[in-house]
C-alpha positions as CSV (number, residue, x, y, z in Angstrom):
1,M,-107.8,-0.5,48.1
2,R,-105.4,0.8,45.6
3,S,-104.8,4.1,47.4
4,S,-104.3,2.5,50.8
5,G,-101.7,0.2,49.3
6,R,-99.8,3.2,47.8
7,N,-99.9,5.0,51.1
8,N,-98.5,2.0,52.8
9,R,-95.6,1.7,50.4
10,D,-94.8,5.5,50.8
11,S,-94.8,5.2,54.5
12,S,-92.6,2.3,54.6
13,R,-90.3,4.0,52.2
14,G,-90.1,7.0,54.5
15,D,-89.5,4.8,57.5
16,H,-86.6,3.1,55.7
17,R,-85.1,6.4,54.8
18,G,-85.3,7.7,58.4
19,A,-83.9,4.6,59.8
20,G,-81.0,4.0,57.4
21,G,-79.5,7.5,57.7
22,S,-79.5,10.8,56.0
23,T,-77.7,9.6,52.8
24,P,-79.9,7.5,50.5
25,R,-78.6,4.3,49.2
26,P,-77.5,4.7,45.5
27,K,-79.2,2.6,42.9
28,A,-77.4,0.7,40.3
29,G,-77.4,2.3,37.0
30,G,-78.8,5.6,38.5
31,K,-77.8,9.1,37.4
32,R,-76.4,10.0,40.8
33,D,-74.1,6.9,40.9
34,D,-72.7,8.0,37.4
35,K,-72.0,11.4,38.7
36,Q,-70.1,10.1,41.7
37,R,-68.1,7.8,39.6
38,A,-67.3,10.5,37.1
39,G,-66.0,12.9,39.9
40,R,-64.1,10.2,41.8
41,P,-60.3,10.0,40.6
42,R,-59.0,6.7,39.4
43,P,-56.7,4.7,41.8
44,E,-53.6,5.6,40.0
45,E,-54.5,9.3,40.1
46,R,-55.3,9.6,43.8
47,R,-53.2,11.6,46.2
48,Y,-53.1,11.3,50.0
49,D,-52.1,13.8,52.6
50,V,-49.6,12.8,55.0
51,G,-50.2,15.3,57.7
52,G,-53.9,14.9,57.7
53,S,-54.7,18.6,57.1
54,G,-57.2,20.1,54.9
55,G,-58.9,17.4,52.8
56,S,-62.3,16.1,53.6
57,G,-61.5,12.7,52.2
58,G,-58.6,12.3,54.5
59,S,-60.5,13.3,57.7
60,S,-63.5,11.0,56.9
61,D,-61.0,8.2,56.3
62,R,-59.3,8.7,59.6
63,K,-62.6,8.8,61.3
64,D,-63.6,5.5,59.7
65,E,-60.2,4.1,60.8
66,R,-60.5,5.3,64.4
67,G,-64.1,3.9,64.6
68,G,-63.0,0.5,65.8
69,A,-60.7,1.9,68.4
70,K,-63.3,4.1,70.0
71,G,-65.7,1.1,70.3
72,G,-68.2,2.3,67.7
73,A,-68.8,0.3,64.5
74,P,-67.8,2.2,61.4
75,K,-70.5,3.5,59.4
76,S,-71.7,1.5,56.4
77,G,-73.5,2.8,53.5
78,A,-72.8,5.2,50.7
79,P,-69.4,6.1,49.6
80,K,-67.9,9.4,50.7
81,S,-67.2,12.3,48.3
82,G,-63.6,12.7,49.1
83,G,-62.5,9.1,48.9
84,S,-63.6,5.6,50.2
85,R,-62.2,3.7,53.1
86,G,-60.9,1.0,50.8
87,A,-59.0,3.5,48.8
88,A,-57.4,4.9,52.0
89,A,-56.6,1.4,53.1
90,R,-54.9,0.7,49.8
91,G,-52.7,3.8,50.0
92,G,-49.6,2.0,51.0
93,A,-49.8,-0.3,48.0
94,K,-50.1,2.6,45.6
95,G,-46.8,4.2,46.7
96,G,-48.2,6.8,49.1
97,P,-47.9,6.8,52.9
98,R,-50.5,5.1,55.2
99,T,-52.8,7.4,57.0
100,G,-54.3,4.9,59.5
101,A,-54.3,4.9,63.2
102,K,-50.8,3.3,63.4
103,S,-48.2,5.4,61.7
104,G,-45.4,5.3,64.3
105,P,-42.4,3.1,64.4
106,G,-44.6,0.0,65.4
107,A,-46.9,0.2,62.5
108,K,-47.2,-3.1,60.6
109,G,-46.8,-3.5,56.9
110,G,-43.9,-1.1,56.3
111,P,-40.4,-0.1,57.5
112,K,-40.0,1.6,60.7
113,G,-40.0,5.3,60.7
114,G,-40.7,5.8,57.0
115,P,-43.4,5.4,54.3
116,Q,-44.4,2.0,53.1
117,R,-42.6,0.9,49.9
118,G,-44.7,0.2,46.7
119,R,-45.1,-3.2,45.2
120,G,-43.4,-2.4,41.9
121,Q,-40.3,-0.5,43.1
122,A,-36.9,-1.9,43.7
123,P,-35.5,-2.0,47.3
124,A,-33.5,1.1,48.0
125,R,-29.7,0.5,48.6
126,P,-27.5,2.7,50.9
127,R,-24.7,4.6,49.3
128,E,-22.2,2.7,51.4
129,Y,-23.2,-0.5,49.7
130,D,-23.1,0.9,46.2
131,A,-19.6,2.2,47.0
132,Q,-18.4,-1.2,48.2
133,V,-19.7,-2.7,44.9
134,E,-17.9,-0.2,42.9
135,E,-14.6,-0.9,44.7
136,R,-15.0,-4.6,44.2
137,N,-15.4,-4.1,40.4
138,R,-12.4,-1.9,40.2
139,A,-10.2,-4.2,42.1
140,R,-11.4,-7.1,39.8
141,H,-10.5,-5.3,36.6
142,N,-7.2,-3.7,37.9
143,K,-5.5,-6.9,38.7
144,P,-1.8,-6.9,37.7
145,Q,-1.2,-8.9,34.5
146,V,0.6,-12.2,35.0
147,K,3.8,-12.4,32.9
148,T,3.8,-15.8,31.2
149,P,6.9,-17.3,29.7
150,K,7.8,-16.3,26.1
151,T,7.1,-20.0,25.0
152,F,3.5,-19.4,25.8
153,G,3.1,-15.9,24.3
154,D,4.3,-13.9,21.4
155,Q,8.1,-13.7,21.1
156,E,10.0,-10.7,20.1
157,G,10.4,-9.8,16.4
158,E,9.1,-11.6,13.3
159,R,10.3,-14.9,11.7
160,L,12.8,-14.2,9.0
161,Q,10.9,-16.1,6.2
162,K,7.8,-14.1,6.8
163,V,9.7,-10.8,6.6
164,L,11.4,-11.9,3.4
165,A,8.0,-13.0,1.8
166,R,6.5,-9.7,2.8
167,A,9.4,-7.8,1.1
168,G,8.7,-9.6,-2.2
169,M,11.4,-12.3,-2.2
170,G,8.8,-15.1,-2.9
171,S,6.6,-17.3,-0.9
172,R,7.4,-18.4,2.6
173,R,8.5,-21.8,1.3
174,A,10.7,-20.2,-1.3
175,C,12.2,-17.9,1.4
176,E,13.0,-21.0,3.6
177,E,14.8,-22.5,0.7
178,L,16.9,-19.3,0.5
179,I,17.8,-19.7,4.2
180,D,18.7,-23.4,3.6
181,Q,21.0,-22.3,0.8
182,A,22.9,-20.0,3.1
183,R,22.0,-16.9,0.9
184,V,20.4,-14.8,3.7
185,E,22.5,-12.6,6.0
186,V,21.2,-10.7,9.1
187,N,23.6,-8.0,10.4
188,G,26.5,-9.5,8.5
189,Q,25.9,-13.1,9.8
190,V,24.7,-15.9,7.4
191,V,21.6,-17.5,8.7
192,L,21.5,-21.3,8.6
193,E,18.5,-22.1,10.9
194,Q,14.8,-21.8,10.2
195,G,12.5,-19.7,12.5
196,V,15.1,-17.0,13.4
197,R,13.2,-13.9,14.6
198,V,14.4,-10.4,13.4
199,D,13.3,-6.9,13.8
200,P,12.6,-5.4,10.3
201,E,13.0,-1.8,11.5
202,K,16.5,-2.4,13.1
203,D,18.2,-5.4,11.7
204,E,20.1,-5.3,8.3
205,I,18.8,-8.2,6.1
206,K,20.5,-9.1,2.8
207,V,19.9,-11.8,0.2
208,D,22.9,-12.6,-2.1
209,G,24.6,-9.4,-0.8
210,L,21.8,-7.1,-1.7
211,T,19.8,-5.3,1.1
212,V,16.2,-6.2,1.4
213,A,13.8,-3.2,1.8
214,T,11.8,-4.7,4.8
215,Q,10.7,-1.3,6.1
216,S,7.6,0.5,4.9
217,Y,9.5,2.2,2.1
218,L,8.1,2.6,-1.4
219,F,10.3,2.8,-4.6
220,F,8.8,3.7,-8.0
221,A,10.3,4.4,-11.5
222,L,8.4,6.7,-13.8
223,N,9.0,7.2,-17.5
224,K,8.4,11.0,-17.5
225,P,6.8,12.3,-20.7
226,A,8.0,15.6,-22.3
227,G,6.2,18.7,-20.9
228,V,5.9,17.3,-17.3
229,V,7.5,19.5,-14.6
230,S,9.8,17.6,-12.2
231,T,8.0,18.8,-9.1
232,M,5.3,17.2,-7.0
233,E,3.2,20.4,-7.0
234,D,3.1,23.2,-9.5
235,P,1.6,26.6,-8.6
236,D,0.9,27.4,-12.2
237,G,-1.2,24.4,-12.7
238,R,1.2,22.6,-15.2
239,Q,1.4,18.8,-15.3
240,C,3.8,17.6,-12.7
241,L,5.1,14.4,-11.1
242,G,2.5,14.6,-8.4
243,D,-0.2,13.9,-10.8
244,Y,1.0,10.4,-11.2
245,V,1.1,9.5,-7.5
246,T,-2.0,11.3,-6.2
247,N,-3.5,7.9,-5.1
248,R,-0.7,7.0,-2.8
249,E,-1.2,7.1,1.0
250,T,2.5,7.9,1.7
251,R,3.9,11.1,0.5
252,L,6.6,10.4,-2.2
253,F,9.3,12.8,-3.5
254,H,11.4,12.6,-6.6
255,V,15.1,11.7,-6.8
256,G,16.9,14.5,-8.8
257,R,15.3,16.3,-11.6
258,L,14.7,16.1,-15.3
259,D,14.2,19.2,-17.6
260,T,10.7,19.9,-18.6
261,E,11.4,18.8,-22.3
262,T,13.6,15.8,-21.3
263,E,12.0,12.4,-21.2
264,G,13.0,9.2,-19.4
265,I,13.4,7.5,-16.1
266,I,12.9,9.3,-12.8
267,L,12.7,7.7,-9.4
268,L,10.2,8.4,-6.8
269,T,10.5,7.1,-3.1
270,N,9.9,8.0,0.5
271,H,13.3,6.7,1.6
272,G,15.1,10.1,2.5
273,E,18.6,8.8,3.0
274,L,18.6,6.8,-0.2
275,A,17.4,9.8,-2.2
276,H,20.0,12.1,-0.6
277,R,22.9,9.6,-1.5
278,L,21.6,9.0,-5.0
279,T,21.9,12.7,-5.8
280,H,25.1,13.5,-3.8
281,P,28.2,14.1,-6.0
282,R,30.2,12.1,-3.6
283,Y,28.7,8.8,-4.6
284,G,28.8,9.6,-8.3
285,V,25.8,7.7,-9.4
286,K,25.9,7.5,-13.3
287,K,23.1,8.5,-15.5
288,T,22.9,7.6,-19.2
289,Y,21.1,9.7,-22.0
290,L,20.2,9.3,-25.5
291,A,20.5,12.6,-27.5
292,A,19.3,13.3,-31.0
293,I,21.6,15.7,-32.8
294,Q,22.4,16.8,-36.4
295,G,25.7,15.9,-38.0
296,P,28.1,15.3,-39.5
297,L,30.1,14.5,-36.3
298,P,33.9,14.8,-36.0
299,R,35.7,11.7,-34.9
300,D,37.0,13.3,-31.7
301,L,33.8,14.5,-30.3
302,G,33.8,11.7,-27.8
303,K,37.3,12.6,-26.7
304,Q,36.3,16.2,-26.4
305,L,33.4,15.3,-24.1
306,K,35.6,13.0,-22.0
307,D,38.3,15.5,-21.6
308,G,35.9,18.1,-20.5
309,I,34.0,20.9,-21.9
310,Q,34.3,24.5,-20.4
311,L,30.9,25.8,-19.2
312,E,29.8,28.9,-17.3
313,D,29.9,27.0,-13.9
314,G,33.1,25.0,-14.6
315,Y,34.3,22.0,-16.6
316,A,31.8,19.1,-17.3
317,R,33.2,15.7,-18.3
318,A,31.4,12.8,-19.8
319,D,32.2,9.3,-18.5
320,H,31.3,7.5,-21.8
321,F,30.2,8.5,-25.3
322,R,29.1,6.5,-28.4
323,V,27.2,6.8,-31.6
324,V,24.1,4.5,-31.4
325,E,22.4,5.2,-34.7
326,N,23.2,7.3,-37.9
327,T,20.8,8.1,-40.7
328,G,22.1,10.7,-43.0
329,K,22.7,13.8,-40.9
330,N,20.6,12.5,-38.1
331,Y,22.6,11.1,-35.2
332,L,21.5,9.4,-32.1
333,V,24.4,9.4,-29.5
334,E,24.6,8.0,-26.0
335,V,26.2,10.0,-23.2
336,T,27.0,8.8,-19.7
337,L,28.0,11.1,-16.8
338,H,27.8,11.2,-13.1
339,E,27.2,14.8,-12.7
340,G,23.7,16.2,-12.1
341,R,23.9,19.9,-12.8
342,K,21.0,21.7,-14.5
343,H,20.8,21.1,-18.4
344,I,24.2,19.4,-18.2
345,V,24.0,17.3,-21.3
346,R,22.3,19.9,-23.5
347,R,24.8,22.5,-22.5
348,M,27.8,20.2,-23.2
349,L,26.6,19.2,-26.6
350,S,25.6,22.8,-27.5
351,E,28.9,24.1,-26.4
352,A,30.6,21.4,-28.7
353,G,28.6,22.8,-31.6
354,F,25.7,20.2,-31.7
355,P,22.4,21.4,-30.2
356,V,20.2,18.7,-28.8
357,E,16.8,18.2,-30.5
358,R,15.4,15.5,-28.2
359,L,16.9,14.1,-25.0
360,V,15.9,10.8,-23.1
361,R,17.3,9.4,-19.9
362,T,17.6,5.7,-20.4
363,S,19.1,4.6,-17.0
364,F,19.6,5.9,-13.4
365,G,22.4,4.1,-11.9
366,P,21.7,0.4,-12.1
367,I,18.0,0.9,-13.0
368,P,17.3,0.8,-16.8
369,L,14.3,2.3,-18.4
370,G,13.8,-0.8,-20.6
371,D,10.6,-1.1,-22.5
372,Q,8.6,0.9,-20.0
373,K,6.2,3.1,-21.9
374,S,6.0,6.9,-21.6
375,G,3.9,8.0,-18.6
376,W,3.8,4.7,-17.0
377,L,4.7,4.2,-13.3
378,R,5.9,0.9,-12.0
379,R,7.1,-0.3,-8.6
380,M,10.7,-1.4,-8.4
381,T,11.6,-4.9,-7.5
382,N,13.4,-5.7,-4.3
383,T,16.5,-6.7,-6.4
384,E,16.6,-3.3,-8.0
385,V,16.2,-1.5,-4.6
386,G,19.1,-3.7,-3.2
387,M,21.2,-2.7,-6.2
388,L,20.5,0.9,-5.6
389,M,21.4,0.6,-2.0
390,R,24.7,-1.1,-2.7
391,E,25.4,1.7,-5.3
392,V,25.4,4.2,-2.4
393,E,26.8,2.0,0.4
394,L,23.6,1.5,2.3
């Protein structure tokens, strides 16, 4: 009984294999099914031929697709080795062209005459449309600017009180009071109204008759120590004036010179015209020196210096002379002159018979040295700058 049952099952299994087809149905979890899955590419890695030449998967797919058109039912059963019918049907959705029966202009599901577009891709735009978009953007940004009245925009120039405040004449409120007191002039005309606009680079502005340095000019006064060379750079590496202004953004230059061993005030600026006039003999800007000499001094020494001392390069005359201090044989004398020749004070006193032991310049024109310490650099006030400009007719 047991053997007959086994034979019946074997015969029925053989009949099923013969009726179902040549390819057996894969079992779930079987080794053959695992091998087919391992050899089958993933959906995103599959490639489909457009022309239908060569590949076995493509030919089997086309046969399956044409099965319905020829009247025969498509075969059902095991999956093909080159690719399944479902994968071929989904070819258009994955970005590849369709390989079905209808691939001409009348095919459904895609644009006429071209491959079907993928789901995640943006629609392609023609170049003509991109050119039109670019032209519209350019036309929108290249519109001519509308000129509004000056009352709605920035007017020309700056307000006078703002320029005065920036020049160091005080706060804006204090500068407005200067205007109310009729102490401010612009191009020779007294300003009596508030809010007048000026051009600091072109207009001449004066307060109490003194020119206001409204431009981007710098004016400094340095008490030069002994041993400092009166140059901005020294190729021998000696200490020079440039060592005191190395942190300045604007290049400065010195007005005139002082001997290396002479101390005292020396001016630094970037105003070329002012520096030129201050050193030109035509304007005769006076400089005052204190000299330490040994006496006794004759009473007519001052008269000799004022009358003129014969030097190698011509006569040199002092504008003023006086004795400041006398302690025994030590004399401290003050000499004022408007010449600027090299070693002029030392040579004059030495020619008169009194060599100079120490020399200090105490004033340059209307700018005094005061109590400024040796080696200190200070910025000149606007009043001092105005006095210098008036001295040289600026």
